[in-house]
C-alpha angles and dihedrals in degrees: 000000000000089000097032119119093242092055092044087051088061093042098050099065091042090055092044089056094042096047099046108140091003119137130200109258101173140005121187147131128229100169133047112275093007128126117187122191122186120197132184140182093203096269105042136033133220127193133208117191114184114194101201101186126129093231096058120001112191142152108224124194105199115188089227137007133196117208116222119242093226136037092029126127131190116237139191098013090188089066094065117109092009111145117223114243103170144346118215139176114231106239116266092351141099094244127114118199126205111197119193131207091252092058094257117137136201118199117199104202103199099188114148098225099035113019120174147159118233120194127188119182088202131011092256098040122109114267120257109214128206091205105042092188090071093067093160089069088075087076093061107108124211123238115264119240094254098036113128117243111216115203097218144346111279117243117257120250122242090256090054091047092054128196095327095065093119092058098042118110105221091206089073089069091059107054091161091069091077124176108317097053088045090052090048091051091054090054086056093057098264101146100059095035122109118256096260092051091047090056090049091052091050092052090050091052091048090055090052092048095048093047107024117188091205145353122241136211102213138173115224120177091343095308125113110234137181108229139180089207132057099250132144117359107344110215100174138004113218133193113260093264107128096193093052090043092054092047089056099038102047101055091040092052095043090051092050092046090051089049092050091047094050092042090054092047092052092045093050092045093052093044090050092048092048091049093047092047092049092048092047092049091048093050091047091051091050092050091046091051091051091051092049098044103040131070106276131216091258093055091050091048091049091052092050092050092046092053101039092125091058095053115090120211114274094016116159093202143002133202113222139170108261105219089183091063104045093282093297117162114258132188114220120194117224137189110247090207096061135051121257088244091057091048090051091047091054090048092051089052090050089048090056089052088047090058089051089048092051091051092048091047091053090050091047092052091052093044097046095044089051089050092050090050091049091052092050090051091051090049090055090049091047093059091053097051117111114254095259126123095213092052091048093051092048089051091049091051092048091056096036092246097133116148115273104245116192111218120228089242092056093049092053097046116121092233138082104276125204131176120213127169092338093309124114117227118198122197124194119234101208141347096285091043090051089057091050091050097046100036102038111018103035119088121215091251094050117106114247122204135184137165105260121252096353136083116264147122123311110238124202129190107204114235120243115202113251094002121101115214109260117238093244090057091050089048093051092047090049089052089053091050090052093044094052093051140073088270092066092117097042118110090229133016131194111225128196115230120187141138110271090243088074092056120086136168115229118226111270095015118149119257110288095014116126140160120237113209098186129016149168118212124215127184117225141163109255108248145127101243091189098059093092089056092055095248115152 
């Protein structure tokens, strides 16, 4: 109810009393959807901070405020030096009006979906809007100095209600009551009550709202709320001081919202990592099974060499007796343009790569299953943490789960940019772009990757001090190097991985050409592992 009419009705006179003889000293914004107004009476200061965002609209009253040196912009210059005359709540609405001695007005429209601030230097002057996109707000007129403020809409008489009085819901005549008073009414037996008793209950609640004995910090459906009625889970009962209540409620709620947001981000990140690791391990196991239970390249090469005398020159296939499969007949396809010996030699080379692939697949299964188990353990720990933002952030730091913040430089780089596990992966777009990436943007300690023996994009994993690059990140970057190369359609691609300090460009070399002095080769399936996340 911190933006509800009945709370604003309590806040307005308190602000009028507090801001007597105060003048506006500054008006600015240093965050998106934020309007900060500083007032002073010459000896003391008072701050209004309106957060005009659709996700959480709130008027905060911090006891002090420090303006940032950068990213801060002055707003509403006509508001400066205006002396506050009166603060009023617009009847039955979520609008707070500041009227100044000169006749200027500032309306704080605290609607959840479309909040705004509307300033008029004089009653007849055009409106100056904080959110220009809500142009219709310029038609909202301020209250005049002598306009009466009615506390609530009067109930209709039986004649006005007509013949359908027995079916009318009286709450519809009081839209300013909103959800918490309605919830409170239902705890008092409102729904099954006859019409006359419903009206009586509403009038009793209106009396409580117009003259609250206390304010309450309550939790309703998991959200912390400021209420004028004891509804939901009451955490604290506060004196009926609206300024003090806001100063307690706003930072508490913002902290809890930040905690809930970060908690959800960590939970989703761990669940995603566990799912990806499990899927990767499962795919690796499937591939490993296929390699172990199908005729391999070596077996095929052995059969060709054992039946050389039966293979005529230029044959496109040959049927042989497979002594690996209980002497069953087997048809082997050949290339008419090469000799059977050459075909067997190529198959033996592929068999050697197949052995390397099997070893790497076994390591990948172990590594990814261990990663999935680690993520599940962290998820269990996460649910047991106390609901405190500082504790959560310390836990994130302990397990290296800090949020992945993209730097401005990374966002503006002329390369394909991917984020994985807190590491930035850069991919060149063409030969000239590869040179730019490797020669100008890559640091000597960055990891450099490239599909082996074919043309393709240079890939760089940016170094992070004190943090070795995890194997899954190297694997994903290697997949990108294979994907953005001429081996994109191969079932398996060898990829060179080396620190950038072992990569040099010879004098006179063509764009994109480099020499690698030391390397490690990994075999991966060409793919863009970030496509499912919508990364370009």
